[in-house]
N, C-alpha and C positions, 0 to 999 in steps of 0.2 A: 504494499502501502504506501502513499506517496502523498505527496503535501496535492494533489489536482483529483484526488480524490472529494476530498473539500468543500473542490467549487459548488456552488450552487448549481439547484437545474433553475432554468424560464420560472419566473415565478409568474402562478395561473391565479390569484388575488387578489382584491386591493383594499387594502386596508386603511383609513384617516386616520384615528388613535384608540387610545385602549393604554394594560398597565398590564404583566405579572409578575408574582414576585416568588423568590427566593432563600429559599435557607439552605446553605450549604456548609458544610463544619468543617475544622479544620485537621490537620490530621501531623503525624508527627514520626518523624519516617526512624524508622528499624537499624537499614542500613541508607548511608547517606549518601544523597549527593550534592558532587562538588566539583563548583565548575563542569559549562558547557560549550558551547560552540555557538556558531550564528544561528540567529531562530530560533533561541533556548529550545538546541539543543544538546541531553544531559554527555557527558565526560563518560560519564558510563551509569547502568542502571542501578533503581532506588527501591523501597518495598516501606509501609508507613503502614501505621494502626490509623485508619480512620477515627477522630473524637466525636461526643453526642453533644453535650451543653455546650462547647465553646464553636460557635458558629455564627456563621454573619448572613444575614437576611437581610434585601436586596428588594425596592418597588422599581419597577423603572416602569412608566410612564411615557408617551410617546406622542405625539399630535405630527400632521407632516406639515410640511412650509415650503413654500414657496421658491425656495432660491436654495436647489440640491448644487455646488462649488464649495459648499467650509462642512464640515463637521458641527453642529452646535448641540449644546449637552451642557448640565448644571448641576454640579455631585453635593449633596450633605450629608453628613454624621450626624445620626444621632437630635435632626432637626434645625440643626448650624450649618449656611453653608461653607464648603468644603472650595478656593478656588483654585490653595496649594495641592489640591489633588488633583485637579485638569489634564495638570500634561504629563502623567504616566496615564493618564485617558486614551491623553489624546496621542502617543507614543502605540497605544494598545491596539484603535478604532483603525490609526495607520497599518497597523501589524494584520490586522482583519479583515479591512472592507474588500484584498481577493477573497476571502469565501460566505462577506456577509453585504452585497449590492447595496441593500437599502438603505444603511446607515448615512446619507448625506440625506433622505431622502425627508427624514423628520430629526429632532428638536424631542432629546430626553428631558428627562428630569429621572433623576439615579438618586432615590432617599436609601442610605445603609447603614446599621447600627450593626456594634459586634455587641456578646456577650463577656464579653476579657478586654483587656485594655490593647490601644491600637498603638503599633510600633512595638512591642515587648519582648516580642523571641516567643509571639502564638502564632503567627506563623498567618494574622490578618492578613498579607496580599493571596494567602491561597485561599481564605473562604472567601473572600471580601471578589477577585475575581474570578473565581469560578462558577460563582452564586451568579454574577454581573452576567457572563460565556450561558447559563441558563438561562439565564430572563431574555436574552437575544437573538438565544432558540428557537425560543419559544412564538418570536416573533416571528422568522422564519417556517419554524410548524405551521401558521398560519397562512402566510402568501404563497406557500405549495399547496396548499388544503392536503395536507398531515402525509404529501407524498413525499417525504425526504429522498433526500441519496443517496445517504448515509445513516448511518446509526445513531440517533437525537444524542443519546450520552455518547458516544463516539466522539462527533463533534463541536459537543460541549466539552470534553476535555482536550480534544487537539486548540478548541481555542481560550479556552483557559490559560493554557500550559505559553502562550504568543504573549497570556498577562505578569503570571509567575511562574513559573516553572515546577512548583511542588501544588500547584493550582488543580495539573491533571492530576493530581491523585484524590482529590476531594470532593469526588463527585458521586466516588461510594464507597461498598465499605465489605468487609471488618479488615480488610490487607487488600490495599493496591499494587504494584506494580510497576513501576513508572521508568521505559529503557531496555534495549532490545537488550536481552539477554538467550542466550542457547536454551536451558532447562526450562526457562519457562516458556510454552507454546502461546501466541496470539501475546508476543509481548514490544513493542513498539517504541521508536526514541518519538513518536506523535503525536501522543499519548498514556494516560495508565491505564495498568485494565485490571478486575477483578481477581484476586488471586486466587489459580486456578484448578491446586491442589489439596489432601487434608490439614485438615487444623487436628490437633489432638484436642482435646477438654480440659486440657490444663489452660490454653489457648482464648475459651471463649467467657466470650464476658470478661475480657483485662480489667484493671482498673491503671487510670493514669491521674493521682492529684496534684497537678503545676502549681508550682513555689513562685511568689512571685514576688523573686531575689530582687527586680528593677523593675518598674514600668514603666522609663521613660525612652524617649529613645534615642535605639544606634546608634552608637559613636563612628561606625564602618558600617553601610547598609549588604543587603545581603549580595546585590547585584554587585559591590565596588568589588566584593569577598572572592564573586568566584573570577570571575576578571581578571584576579592576582593567582589564578594557576595558571594563565599561559604563561611556562617559562620559570616557575615554578621548581624547584629542585629537587620535589618528593612526589611533585608529580605523575609519574607515570606509576608508578609503585605502591601510589593510592588508588590507581584507578585501578590494576589490578589486584589489590586486597579487596576493595569495591564488590567486584565480580567472584570473587574466591567469596567472602561473606554472602554474600545472594546464594550460590548455592551452596555454604553450608547450611542457611536459613531456612533452607527448605523441608530439608530434613530432621533439624529442628523441634521443627513446627508441626511432620510430622511421630516427630516419635514424645512429642510430650516431655524433653528434657531439659529442663527446668535453669541448672547449671552451667548448662550450653549456652542455652539462650541467655544466660547473667551476663558470660565471655563477652558474647559476640558482642552484646546492644552497647553494654559497659567501654569497651575499645570503640565499636562507633564511634561513638559522641567524642571520646576522646583526641579521636583520630583528628576530627573534624575539628575539633578547637584547635590543636597541633600542626594543621595545615594555617588558619592566620600566625599563627604566632612563629612561625617558621616561613611566613612569605614575605614580598621584598617591596615597599613596605611592612613590616610585622604589625598585628592587632592584637591587645586578646577586646575579648568579650567579658568572660569571669568575671564574676566581682568576687571579692577578700570572702565574700556569704557563698556567696557559690560551693568553693572547694573547701570551705565548713558544712555543710551538707552531706558533701559528699561522704567523706569523713563520717561524715556522721553513721550515714549508711554504709558503709562499711564496717562499723564498729557493728551497729545493728546486727547486722546481719554474720555477720563471729560470732556474737555470743545467744546465739536468739536461733538458728539454726534456718531462719525466713529468705523466701524465695525475693523479697523487694527487691530493686537495680532504682539505677537511672538512668535517662538521658538526655540529652539536650539540643537543643535547636543552637543555630547563631545567636546566639541570647547569653543572658544570663541567671534569666530562669530552667530549676531544674524537672525534671519530669519526672514522677516519683508512680514507678509499671509494677503492677503487680498483683494474680493471683487471685481468683474473686473471694477463697475463699480466706485469703489472705486482712477482705477490707477492714473485717476494729482491729487487730490487734494493730496493723501494719498505718491505719491516721490513727488511735492515741498516741504511737509510737511518730508519730506526724505534729500531732497538738502536742506535744509533754517536748521536743528532743529537734525540732522542726522551724517551726513555726516561729520564735522567736529571731531567724535569721530571714527572714522574709520581711520583705518591706510593708511598712503600718503591720505586719501581720498575715496580710494575703495568700490564699491562693484558692482555688479552683478546684469542687472534687468532678473527675469527669473520667469517664468509664468510655472503650470504643464503640460506634453507635455505626449506624448504616447508610450515612449517604445521605448527599440532596432531599428537601423536599419543599413538589411545586403548592404554597401555602393560598 
């Protein structure tokens, strides 16, 4: 499958105005992607858990306009107009216009809200861009009178990727693979695919509590960080490691081996941040309290035999992952020993979810 497969059929219907609302979740990668080629193509495959509570809800209203030469839209976050979001949306529209030729025909009002702090390492761009892509696909579905050329979710994932790479993993649940890998049939660099293999009961309804160490803007954006992988001295070894880890996690998810899961997931998190610290220029997104939490988790696991572990995205916040049958004991540990390291003592109790919803 190539990019040309996502070019729309001729529109058979006309629509003057309307609106669609979608909610789309964030996701947390177990095997990370870091580094990308042109057109938002990943340098290595990744796999993620889809979250449940952490999501973006977007209402896209549209009305036909006379001047069809330029894009026209307004963006609101929590009912507040956000003109500083417009350049990113403009870039997204330019990238996807080839696949959604109706974009200049309408003025759009984009109203969005998050269930979690924006730009704090909980992948708000992933949930936000996937929700917007789904709204746009809903318009196209009407314009082609439901006769889509390609699967609705598949094209929405393809479009979302062009806004934010990891957004293509936020449409379905509960595990999604993005990036071509020889062991995952149907995997693609162009869109995310629902994990197609057997998953052990140990990983069903997995829990994720997100410790908000720092709710502010990241000092270095993910886009800048990805670009620093070009010419990185350890880039090739990292890409090889990620491919091997994706192969290994397939066996782990099937067997239910929680100790192997812990080792792989924590290693992936630390490797991601090692790439940041060894790029040129180098940077550190972890905070002192991030390290305090990691050491506390290691000590708790050593003393109790718990199967709790951590992972990190490109930020300071810590995702605490644990099996459902440990929810009570781990939450007690979090409240008694880890909350003190969170900004204003804030954390989010979440779990693995099942993807986006039309509202």
